[in-house]
VMD Tcl script that builds the backbone (N, CA, C; Angstrom):
set m [mol new atoms 321]
animate dup $m
set s [atomselect $m all]
$s set {name element resname resid chain x y z} {
  {N N UNK 1 A -0.631 -23.605 19.309}
  {CA C UNK 1 A -0.806 -23.146 20.416}
  {C C UNK 1 A -1.495 -22.118 20.751}
  {N N UNK 2 A -2.674 -21.884 20.523}
  {CA C UNK 2 A -3.898 -20.468 20.321}
  {C C UNK 2 A -3.809 -20.126 22.414}
  {N N UNK 3 A -3.253 -19.022 22.139}
  {CA C UNK 3 A -3.234 -18.077 23.462}
  {C C UNK 3 A -3.960 -17.463 23.488}
  {N N UNK 4 A -4.388 -16.312 24.364}
  {CA C UNK 4 A -5.463 -15.451 25.030}
  {C C UNK 4 A -5.263 -14.124 23.840}
  {N N UNK 5 A -6.429 -14.081 22.954}
  {CA C UNK 5 A -6.332 -12.952 22.407}
  {C C UNK 5 A -6.717 -11.608 22.833}
  {N N UNK 6 A -5.700 -10.532 22.770}
  {CA C UNK 6 A -6.021 -9.253 23.309}
  {C C UNK 6 A -6.157 -8.237 22.644}
  {N N UNK 7 A -6.087 -8.868 21.163}
  {CA C UNK 7 A -7.025 -8.109 20.220}
  {C C UNK 7 A -8.349 -8.580 19.331}
  {N N UNK 8 A -8.741 -7.763 19.224}
  {CA C UNK 8 A -10.725 -8.078 19.471}
  {C C UNK 8 A -11.018 -7.461 17.942}
  {N N UNK 9 A -12.331 -8.287 17.214}
  {CA C UNK 9 A -12.496 -7.687 15.898}
  {C C UNK 9 A -12.904 -6.173 16.032}
  {N N UNK 10 A -12.791 -5.531 15.577}
  {CA C UNK 10 A -12.919 -3.904 15.531}
  {C C UNK 10 A -12.131 -2.884 16.145}
  {N N UNK 11 A -11.129 -3.674 16.548}
  {CA C UNK 11 A -9.813 -3.179 17.007}
  {C C UNK 11 A -9.294 -2.133 16.328}
  {N N UNK 12 A -8.350 -0.886 16.351}
  {CA C UNK 12 A -7.522 0.000 15.546}
  {C C UNK 12 A -6.268 -0.509 16.282}
  {N N UNK 13 A -5.570 -1.148 15.017}
  {CA C UNK 13 A -4.201 -1.699 15.470}
  {C C UNK 13 A -3.122 -1.078 14.469}
  {N N UNK 14 A -1.991 -0.717 15.020}
  {CA C UNK 14 A -0.990 -0.719 14.091}
  {C C UNK 14 A -0.014 -1.489 13.650}
  {N N UNK 15 A 0.826 -2.063 13.126}
  {CA C UNK 15 A 2.058 -2.839 12.089}
  {C C UNK 15 A 3.065 -2.448 13.306}
  {N N UNK 16 A 3.766 -3.035 13.955}
  {CA C UNK 16 A 4.903 -2.594 14.733}
  {C C UNK 16 A 6.234 -3.642 13.580}
  {N N UNK 17 A 5.763 -4.500 12.766}
  {CA C UNK 17 A 7.022 -5.231 12.585}
  {C C UNK 17 A 6.482 -5.699 10.879}
  {N N UNK 18 A 7.739 -5.846 10.098}
  {CA C UNK 18 A 7.017 -6.419 8.688}
  {C C UNK 18 A 7.041 -5.092 7.885}
  {N N UNK 19 A 6.370 -5.452 6.408}
  {CA C UNK 19 A 6.468 -4.857 5.575}
  {C C UNK 19 A 5.638 -3.534 5.391}
  {N N UNK 20 A 4.730 -3.564 6.173}
  {CA C UNK 20 A 3.982 -2.848 6.218}
  {C C UNK 20 A 3.940 -1.899 7.861}
  {N N UNK 21 A 5.021 -1.842 7.974}
  {CA C UNK 21 A 5.685 -1.772 9.451}
  {C C UNK 21 A 5.016 0.284 9.238}
  {N N UNK 22 A 4.342 0.673 10.236}
  {CA C UNK 22 A 3.883 1.538 10.788}
  {C C UNK 22 A 2.685 2.169 10.318}
  {N N UNK 23 A 2.081 1.200 9.330}
  {CA C UNK 23 A 0.587 1.688 9.036}
  {C C UNK 23 A -0.192 1.230 9.590}
  {N N UNK 24 A -1.467 1.258 10.092}
  {CA C UNK 24 A -2.680 0.726 10.596}
  {C C UNK 24 A -3.622 1.019 9.930}
  {N N UNK 25 A -4.648 0.086 10.923}
  {CA C UNK 25 A -6.141 -0.185 10.110}
  {C C UNK 25 A -7.012 -1.090 11.128}
  {N N UNK 26 A -8.288 -1.307 10.813}
  {CA C UNK 26 A -9.126 -1.824 11.652}
  {C C UNK 26 A -8.890 -2.968 11.691}
  {N N UNK 27 A -9.302 -4.146 12.445}
  {CA C UNK 27 A -9.370 -5.731 12.348}
  {C C UNK 27 A -10.313 -6.345 12.253}
  {N N UNK 28 A -10.847 -6.751 11.155}
  {CA C UNK 28 A -11.957 -7.172 9.715}
  {C C UNK 28 A -12.088 -8.997 10.820}
  {N N UNK 29 A -11.405 -9.622 11.134}
  {CA C UNK 29 A -11.294 -10.789 11.159}
  {C C UNK 29 A -10.275 -11.332 12.257}
  {N N UNK 30 A -10.415 -12.442 13.140}
  {CA C UNK 30 A -9.471 -12.587 14.592}
  {C C UNK 30 A -9.910 -14.311 13.760}
  {N N UNK 31 A -8.285 -14.746 13.728}
  {CA C UNK 31 A -8.008 -16.349 13.813}
  {C C UNK 31 A -7.498 -16.811 15.189}
  {N N UNK 32 A -8.309 -17.407 15.760}
  {CA C UNK 32 A -7.504 -17.721 17.151}
  {C C UNK 32 A -6.509 -18.376 17.492}
  {N N UNK 33 A -6.712 -19.855 16.334}
  {CA C UNK 33 A -6.127 -20.946 16.126}
  {C C UNK 33 A -5.057 -20.730 15.550}
  {N N UNK 34 A -4.600 -19.665 14.776}
  {CA C UNK 34 A -3.504 -19.832 14.161}
  {C C UNK 34 A -2.456 -18.207 14.502}
  {N N UNK 35 A -3.243 -17.591 15.886}
  {CA C UNK 35 A -2.877 -16.597 16.426}
  {C C UNK 35 A -2.249 -15.224 15.353}
  {N N UNK 36 A -3.536 -15.120 14.268}
  {CA C UNK 36 A -3.280 -14.461 13.391}
  {C C UNK 36 A -4.349 -13.374 13.425}
  {N N UNK 37 A -4.674 -12.132 12.566}
  {CA C UNK 37 A -5.387 -11.445 12.354}
  {C C UNK 37 A -5.351 -10.980 10.989}
  {N N UNK 38 A -6.841 -10.652 10.410}
  {CA C UNK 38 A -6.731 -9.872 9.007}
  {C C UNK 38 A -7.188 -8.527 9.396}
  {N N UNK 39 A -6.743 -7.657 8.907}
  {CA C UNK 39 A -6.379 -6.087 9.292}
  {C C UNK 39 A -6.955 -5.485 7.562}
  {N N UNK 40 A -7.980 -4.453 7.955}
  {CA C UNK 40 A -8.441 -3.951 6.714}
  {C C UNK 40 A -7.181 -2.731 5.882}
  {N N UNK 41 A -6.395 -3.317 4.603}
  {CA C UNK 41 A -5.460 -2.325 4.285}
  {C C UNK 41 A -4.516 -2.760 4.082}
  {N N UNK 42 A -4.042 -3.728 4.804}
  {CA C UNK 42 A -2.892 -4.205 5.587}
  {C C UNK 42 A -2.409 -5.756 5.401}
  {N N UNK 43 A -1.523 -5.723 4.845}
  {CA C UNK 43 A -0.283 -6.995 4.185}
  {C C UNK 43 A -1.642 -7.679 2.999}
  {N N UNK 44 A -1.835 -6.777 1.912}
  {CA C UNK 44 A -2.457 -6.907 1.110}
  {C C UNK 44 A -1.855 -7.573 -0.463}
  {N N UNK 45 A -2.400 -8.740 -0.802}
  {CA C UNK 45 A -1.680 -9.707 -1.921}
  {C C UNK 45 A -2.375 -9.775 -3.186}
  {N N UNK 46 A -1.986 -9.300 -3.899}
  {CA C UNK 46 A -2.465 -9.239 -5.734}
  {C C UNK 46 A -2.597 -10.673 -5.867}
  {N N UNK 47 A -4.115 -11.328 -6.588}
  {CA C UNK 47 A -4.075 -12.763 -6.765}
  {C C UNK 47 A -4.919 -12.366 -8.546}
  {N N UNK 48 A -4.041 -13.630 -9.019}
  {CA C UNK 48 A -4.824 -13.763 -10.791}
  {C C UNK 48 A -6.257 -14.736 -10.433}
  {N N UNK 49 A -7.487 -13.964 -10.498}
  {CA C UNK 49 A -8.596 -14.565 -10.808}
  {C C UNK 49 A -8.792 -15.624 -12.059}
  {N N UNK 50 A -9.079 -16.930 -11.727}
  {CA C UNK 50 A -9.942 -17.162 -13.282}
  {C C UNK 50 A -11.030 -16.844 -13.081}
  {N N UNK 51 A -11.906 -16.788 -14.404}
  {CA C UNK 51 A -13.215 -15.979 -14.571}
  {C C UNK 51 A -13.944 -17.453 -14.335}
  {N N UNK 52 A -14.797 -17.644 -13.554}
  {CA C UNK 52 A -16.076 -18.248 -13.315}
  {C C UNK 52 A -17.408 -18.068 -13.323}
  {N N UNK 53 A -18.175 -18.634 -13.442}
  {CA C UNK 53 A -19.722 -18.362 -13.756}
  {C C UNK 53 A -20.337 -17.274 -12.598}
  {N N UNK 54 A -19.677 -17.400 -11.417}
  {CA C UNK 54 A -20.293 -16.208 -10.544}
  {C C UNK 54 A -19.380 -15.450 -10.264}
  {N N UNK 55 A -18.231 -15.538 -10.671}
  {CA C UNK 55 A -16.967 -14.216 -10.500}
  {C C UNK 55 A -16.431 -13.451 -12.184}
  {N N UNK 56 A -15.818 -12.662 -11.875}
  {CA C UNK 56 A -15.100 -12.033 -12.653}
  {C C UNK 56 A -13.565 -12.121 -12.963}
  {N N UNK 57 A -12.980 -12.224 -14.146}
  {CA C UNK 57 A -11.710 -13.121 -13.896}
  {C C UNK 57 A -10.892 -11.279 -13.819}
  {N N UNK 58 A -9.497 -11.473 -13.537}
  {CA C UNK 58 A -8.697 -10.239 -13.477}
  {C C UNK 58 A -7.812 -10.537 -12.582}
  {N N UNK 59 A -7.342 -9.363 -12.386}
  {CA C UNK 59 A -5.937 -9.600 -10.651}
  {C C UNK 59 A -6.928 -8.987 -9.793}
  {N N UNK 60 A -7.234 -9.462 -8.412}
  {CA C UNK 60 A -8.089 -8.964 -7.416}
  {C C UNK 60 A -6.844 -9.251 -6.022}
  {N N UNK 61 A -7.358 -7.752 -5.428}
  {CA C UNK 61 A -6.657 -7.325 -4.036}
  {C C UNK 61 A -7.496 -8.187 -2.801}
  {N N UNK 62 A -6.404 -9.456 -2.695}
  {CA C UNK 62 A -6.951 -9.722 -0.716}
  {C C UNK 62 A -5.889 -9.364 0.133}
  {N N UNK 63 A -6.409 -9.717 1.486}
  {CA C UNK 63 A -6.024 -8.866 2.376}
  {C C UNK 63 A -5.923 -10.359 3.084}
  {N N UNK 64 A -4.290 -10.647 3.642}
  {CA C UNK 64 A -3.918 -11.885 4.342}
  {C C UNK 64 A -3.709 -11.556 5.283}
  {N N UNK 65 A -3.541 -12.961 6.182}
  {CA C UNK 65 A -3.831 -12.637 7.893}
  {C C UNK 65 A -2.230 -12.170 7.901}
  {N N UNK 66 A -2.348 -11.696 9.426}
  {CA C UNK 66 A -0.679 -11.237 9.681}
  {C C UNK 66 A -0.661 -11.675 10.868}
  {N N UNK 67 A 0.569 -11.695 11.362}
  {CA C UNK 67 A 0.580 -12.435 12.373}
  {C C UNK 67 A 0.685 -11.283 14.151}
  {N N UNK 68 A -0.393 -11.877 14.733}
  {CA C UNK 68 A -0.571 -10.744 15.841}
  {C C UNK 68 A 0.661 -9.993 16.747}
  {N N UNK 69 A 1.678 -11.088 16.766}
  {CA C UNK 69 A 2.924 -10.139 17.221}
  {C C UNK 69 A 3.529 -9.190 16.381}
  {N N UNK 70 A 3.047 -8.814 15.474}
  {CA C UNK 70 A 3.627 -8.130 14.786}
  {C C UNK 70 A 2.445 -6.831 14.951}
  {N N UNK 71 A 1.813 -6.317 15.680}
  {CA C UNK 71 A 0.740 -5.616 15.512}
  {C C UNK 71 A 0.411 -4.921 17.220}
  {N N UNK 72 A 0.273 -4.201 17.215}
  {CA C UNK 72 A 0.196 -3.373 18.322}
  {C C UNK 72 A -1.426 -2.408 18.336}
  {N N UNK 73 A -1.757 -2.590 19.640}
  {CA C UNK 73 A -3.354 -1.933 19.631}
  {C C UNK 73 A -2.910 -0.290 19.953}
  {N N UNK 74 A -4.166 0.572 19.238}
  {CA C UNK 74 A -3.748 1.870 19.191}
  {C C UNK 74 A -4.593 2.254 20.406}
  {N N UNK 75 A -3.977 3.045 21.306}
  {CA C UNK 75 A -4.685 3.781 22.763}
  {C C UNK 75 A -5.333 4.789 22.562}
  {N N UNK 76 A -7.007 4.676 22.626}
  {CA C UNK 76 A -7.560 5.496 22.287}
  {C C UNK 76 A -7.763 6.823 22.608}
  {N N UNK 77 A -7.032 7.113 24.110}
  {CA C UNK 77 A -6.821 8.573 24.497}
  {C C UNK 77 A -5.999 9.314 22.852}
  {N N UNK 78 A -4.870 8.530 22.368}
  {CA C UNK 78 A -3.541 9.410 21.964}
  {C C UNK 78 A -3.113 8.730 20.569}
  {N N UNK 79 A -4.025 7.390 20.174}
  {CA C UNK 79 A -3.523 6.780 19.073}
  {C C UNK 79 A -2.282 6.791 19.051}
  {N N UNK 80 A -1.271 6.161 19.937}
  {CA C UNK 80 A 0.049 5.679 20.081}
  {C C UNK 80 A 0.108 4.216 20.159}
  {N N UNK 81 A 0.664 3.199 19.812}
  {CA C UNK 81 A 0.689 1.858 20.000}
  {C C UNK 81 A 0.834 1.518 21.749}
  {N N UNK 82 A 0.074 0.762 22.092}
  {CA C UNK 82 A 0.041 0.249 23.496}
  {C C UNK 82 A 0.004 -1.131 23.854}
  {N N UNK 83 A 0.199 -1.437 25.070}
  {CA C UNK 83 A -0.024 -2.862 25.037}
  {C C UNK 83 A -1.569 -3.051 26.038}
  {N N UNK 84 A -2.116 -4.165 26.177}
  {CA C UNK 84 A -3.123 -4.435 26.529}
  {C C UNK 84 A -3.047 -4.672 27.908}
  {N N UNK 85 A -3.628 -4.442 28.896}
  {CA C UNK 85 A -4.049 -4.927 30.115}
  {C C UNK 85 A -5.370 -5.524 30.576}
  {N N UNK 86 A -5.727 -6.066 31.873}
  {CA C UNK 86 A -7.051 -6.324 32.150}
  {C C UNK 86 A -7.478 -5.615 33.418}
  {N N UNK 87 A -8.187 -5.244 33.711}
  {CA C UNK 87 A -9.198 -4.822 34.920}
  {C C UNK 87 A -10.041 -5.439 35.333}
  {N N UNK 88 A -10.526 -5.437 36.762}
  {CA C UNK 88 A -12.158 -5.341 37.017}
  {C C UNK 88 A -12.496 -4.591 37.967}
  {N N UNK 89 A -13.512 -3.709 36.965}
  {CA C UNK 89 A -14.342 -2.832 37.326}
  {C C UNK 89 A -15.192 -3.127 39.042}
  {N N UNK 90 A -15.707 -1.951 39.271}
  {CA C UNK 90 A -16.559 -1.831 40.663}
  {C C UNK 90 A -17.661 -2.660 41.065}
  {N N UNK 91 A -17.980 -2.763 39.502}
  {CA C UNK 91 A -19.554 -3.958 39.222}
  {C C UNK 91 A -19.493 -5.275 38.686}
  {N N UNK 92 A -18.057 -5.609 38.300}
  {CA C UNK 92 A -17.685 -7.118 38.532}
  {C C UNK 92 A -17.232 -6.926 36.866}
  {N N UNK 93 A -17.218 -6.453 36.272}
  {CA C UNK 93 A -17.097 -6.690 34.667}
  {C C UNK 93 A -15.512 -6.364 34.443}
  {N N UNK 94 A -14.985 -7.366 33.603}
  {CA C UNK 94 A -13.950 -7.401 33.645}
  {C C UNK 94 A -13.326 -6.714 31.891}
  {N N UNK 95 A -12.512 -5.953 31.883}
  {CA C UNK 95 A -12.577 -4.746 31.082}
  {C C UNK 95 A -10.963 -5.025 30.052}
  {N N UNK 96 A -10.806 -4.814 28.932}
  {CA C UNK 96 A -9.172 -4.175 28.694}
  {C C UNK 96 A -8.966 -2.562 29.433}
  {N N UNK 97 A -7.607 -2.749 29.596}
  {CA C UNK 97 A -6.982 -1.100 29.516}
  {C C UNK 97 A -6.174 -1.631 29.049}
  {N N UNK 98 A -5.583 -0.202 27.965}
  {CA C UNK 98 A -4.353 0.409 27.937}
  {C C UNK 98 A -3.083 0.624 28.773}
  {N N UNK 99 A -2.379 0.071 28.681}
  {CA C UNK 99 A -1.115 0.262 29.290}
  {C C UNK 99 A -0.595 1.452 29.550}
  {N N UNK 100 A -0.428 2.161 28.105}
  {CA C UNK 100 A 0.149 3.343 28.017}
  {C C UNK 100 A -0.638 4.608 28.878}
  {N N UNK 101 A -2.135 4.613 29.068}
  {CA C UNK 101 A -2.640 5.815 29.723}
  {C C UNK 101 A -3.746 5.086 30.955}
  {N N UNK 102 A -3.768 3.895 30.496}
  {CA C UNK 102 A -4.846 3.314 31.917}
  {C C UNK 102 A -6.322 3.814 31.256}
  {N N UNK 103 A -6.212 3.779 29.992}
  {CA C UNK 103 A -7.728 4.449 29.345}
  {C C UNK 103 A -8.293 2.915 29.193}
  {N N UNK 104 A -10.040 2.780 29.454}
  {CA C UNK 104 A -10.807 1.343 29.715}
  {C C UNK 104 A -11.121 1.350 28.123}
  {N N UNK 105 A -11.027 0.506 27.267}
  {CA C UNK 105 A -10.952 -0.189 25.633}
  {C C UNK 105 A -11.678 -0.230 25.393}
  {N N UNK 106 A -12.592 -1.166 26.060}
  {CA C UNK 106 A -14.195 -1.734 25.781}
  {C C UNK 106 A -14.875 -1.215 26.814}
  {N N UNK 107 A -16.301 -0.265 26.116}
  {CA C UNK 107 A -16.889 0.202 27.302}
  {C C UNK 107 A -17.963 -0.437 28.152}
}
mol reanalyze $m
mol bondsrecalc $m
mol representation Tube
mol addrep $m
């Protein structure tokens, strides 16, 4: 069952659990139905690719989706993992806020 995704495409995240724990990267794609995201340079698998008319054969590295529960957003102020909250500004816009520093995440 999909839940509200607090991590969006383009966000800088760090891995807090699993094989790539401690590494960070940017979110490339969000898969809300599966509660997963694809992060650049994280959860990379090597696949043997057969040669076809449009593609060369060989061993190809591919980024696989990672569960959103294993990621934490990096605080824009000090680049440390933080949780995400929401806040309504005076002009009526609803923005994401880093719980760690109170900094607004989306401008």
